[in-house]
N, C-alpha and C positions, 0 to 999 in steps of 0.2 A: 922257490917258485916265483918268477917275475910276473908282472901284469900281463904281458903278451901271452904267456902260457895259460893264464886264467881266462882271458877273453875268449868268447865263442860267438859264432854267427847265429842268426835267428831266421834263416830262410827255410829250414826244416824240409829241404828237398823240393820246395815250391818252384825252384828255378828250372827243374827238369821238365822237358816236354811230356805231355800226357797223351796217351793214345786217343782219348776222347776228343782232344783238340782237332786232330785231323779228320776224325769221323764227323764232328760237328760242322766243319767247313764243307765237307762233301754233301751233307744234308742241306746246308745253306744253298749250295749250287743247284741241287736237285729241286728244292722248293722254289728258287728264283726262276728256273727254267719253266717249271709247271705254272707258276704265276703268270709269266709272260705269255705262255701258250693259251691259258684260259682267257686272259684279257683280249688277246688277238682274236680267239675263236668267238668270244662274246660280241666283239665289234663286227666280225665278218658275218656271223649268223643272226645278228640282231637279237641275241639272247641276253636279257638282263640277268637271268639266273647265272649264266656262265660268267658274265662280267662281274657280278657281285661276288661270286666265289673266287674269281681272280684277285679282286681287291682284298678279300679276306685272307687269301694266301699271302698278299703283300704284308699284312700285319704280322703274320707268322715269320715271314722272311726277315723282317726287322728284328723280331724277338730272338730268332736264332742267330742273327748276326751279333746281337748283344752278347749272347752266350759265347760265341766264337772269339770275339774281341776280349772278353773277360779272361779267357785262358792266356791270351797273348800278354795282356797287361800284367796279370799275376806273375807270369814267367819273367817278363822283362824287368819288373820292379821288385823281384824277390829279395835282392840284396840292398834295397833302399832302406837305410837306417831310420827313415821317418816312420816306417811301419814297425811298431814295437815287437810284434810277434809274426812278422812276415806278411805275406799277401794271401793267406789261405781263406780269409773271409770275403775276398772279392767275388768268389764263386757264389757265396750265399747272397751277397748284395745283388749280383746279376740275377740270381734266382728269384729274389724278392721283386725286382723290377719286372721280370717276366711273368710272375704270378699276378701282378697288377694288370699287365697287358692281357693275360688270360681272362681275368674278371671283366675287363672292358670288352673283350671279344664276345664273351658270353652275354653281356648286356646288349650289345649291338645285335646279336643273334635273336634275342627275345624281341627287341623293338622291330626288327625286320620281319620276324615271323608273325607278330601281331598285325603289322601293317598289311602283310600279304593275306592274312586270314580275313581281314576286314575289306581289303581291296584286292581281290584275286587278279593275277596277271596271266597272260597267255604264255605257256611254257613250250619251248621247242624240245619236245621229249627226246627224240633220237639223238640230237646233237648233245643235249645236256647229259644223257645217260652215258654216251661215249666218253665225254670228257670226265665225267664223274668216276667212271671205271678206271680211266687212265690215271686220274688223281689218286684213287685208292691204291693202285699199284705203286706209284711213287711214294705214297705215305707208308705203305707196308715195308718197302725197302728201307725207308728212313727209320722207321721204328726198329727194324732189325739191326741197323747200323748203330743206333743209340742204346739198344737194350743189352748193354754189356754189364759187367759186374758192378751194379749200382751199390750193392751192399759190400762194404769192405770189412771183412771180419778180422779181428785181432787174434793173435796166437792164444790169448787167454780167454777169448770168446766172451768178453765182458758185455759187449753190445755191438750194434752195427750203426754206421753213420753214413748218410748220403753225401755224394758230391752233388750239392744242390744246383750247381750250374748245369751239370749233365742232366739232372732230373727235370729241370725246367725245359730244356731243349726237347727232352723225351716227351714231356706232357704236351708240348705244342704240336709235335708231329702226331701224337696219339689223338689229340683233339681233332686234327685234320682228318685222320683216318676214320674216327667216329662219325664226323659230319659227312664224310664221303659215303660211308655205309648207310647212314640214315637217309641221305639224299637219294641213293640208288633205290632203296626200298620205296621211298615216297614217289619217285619218278615212275617206277614200274607200276605202282598202285594207281597213279594218275593216268598213265598211258593205257593200261589194260582194263581198268575198272572205273575210270572216270573219277577216282577219289582224289581230286586236286587238293582238298583240304589236308591231306596227309603231309604235304610239303611243309606248311607252316607248323603243324603239330610236331613233326619230327625235328624241326628247327628248335622248338622249345625244349623237347626232350634232350637234345644234344647240349643246349645251353645249361640245363640243370646239371648234367654230368660234368661239364667243363667247370662250372662254378664250384662244385665239390672238390675237384682237383686243385683249383686255384686256392681255395680256403686252406686245404691241407698243406700246400706248398708255402703259403704265407705263414702258417703256424711254425713250420719247420725252420724256415729261413729267419724269421723274426727272433726265434729263441736263440739262434746263433749270434745275430747282430746285437742282441740285448744282453749277451753274456749270461744266458740262463745256466743254472747249475747243471752239471753233467748228469746223465741217467743214474738213477739210484743204484743200479747194479754195479756200475763202474766205481762210484763213490764208496759203496760198501766193500768192494774188492780191495780198494786202496787201504781202507781202515783195517780190514782183516790182516793184510800183509804187514802193516806197520805195528799192529798191536799183538802180533802172534808171539813176540818174545816174552810177553807177560809183564814187562816192566815199563812199557811205553803206553801212553794214552793220547789219542788224537783229540785236541781241544778245539781246533778250528780247521775247517777244510773248505776250500773253494777250488772247483775244477770247472773249466769252461772251454768251449770249442774255439780253436784258432784256425781250423781248416778241416777238410774231410778226413775223419778218423784221426785227427790230431788235437790234443788237449794240452792246456797249460794248467799248472796246479800251484796254489799257495797254501801251505800246510803249517800248522803250529802243533807241536807235540810237547808233552811233559814226560820226562823219563827219570828214573833213579839211577841209570847207568851212564856215567860220564863218557864211557867209551862207545856208546851206541850210535853216534852220529854217522860214522862211515858205514856201519852195518845197515842202518835204515836207508841211507842213500842208495846203497847197492841193491837192497831189496826192492826199492821203488823202481829201479831200472827194469825190473821184470814186467812192469806194466807198459807194454809197448806203445799204447795210445798216448801216454803222457810224454811229450817231446820236450817240455820245458817245465822245471819245477823249482820252487823255492821253499825250503823247510826251515822253520824257526824252532830252536830247541830251548826248553827250559828245564833246569835240573830240579827235581823234586826235593823238598827238604827231608 
């Protein structure tokens, strides 16, 4: 066997277009159109509420564009040898950046809500309600487009793992939908019952929810970016497979994520069977989540 036969690529299918990529771009277009509409409506109707919501939509348009470009970059550079294990982590990096933007958006929501609570402004209820309802419709469509199979299950059902880039885009449009619902409730309460204080209160409620989503996404993406050990269920499954022959013992095990539902593994085993190397490598192939593995063997005395 020569060197060319031994060499193998490390793109792990990351060069293939993903269905989520086209859906994300479609959501970017929908969000951008809604953003422009709200800004124009705010200027025409003299509504600061609509103008502010249009500018807030602009922040989500930027975040969604980051998600869309992350798919393109990962696909275009999948064969770049500078990436040791392909470009699968680019989605997690984009997700991490989007989570930070979500947190910043939540902070701005709180600041604006407190400011409006202390210094109430005149609200053009009819125009604001109409645009908020239209915004909710756009957001619901966007949520539907992005709410695809986020959990990619393996054949062995060891665990599930998110496409963090898709999840980040999903959370941004979900945050938009939530703020639209809360805005509609607050606007009707103000219009029908004079409860204008509901508007800033609902803004704070929405900010708290968005903050929780942001923290969750930060935890998920950072664990991938920092090469955190794989879920215990997956690690235990690998150990059970390798030790089931009764003569092999796993002495060191490192499994880390290199992409959505894709893991690399570095394993050290000690065995009393000098012929077990091929057998163990074949057994490990049954764990579909592990797309790249290195096994070191030691023969027991």
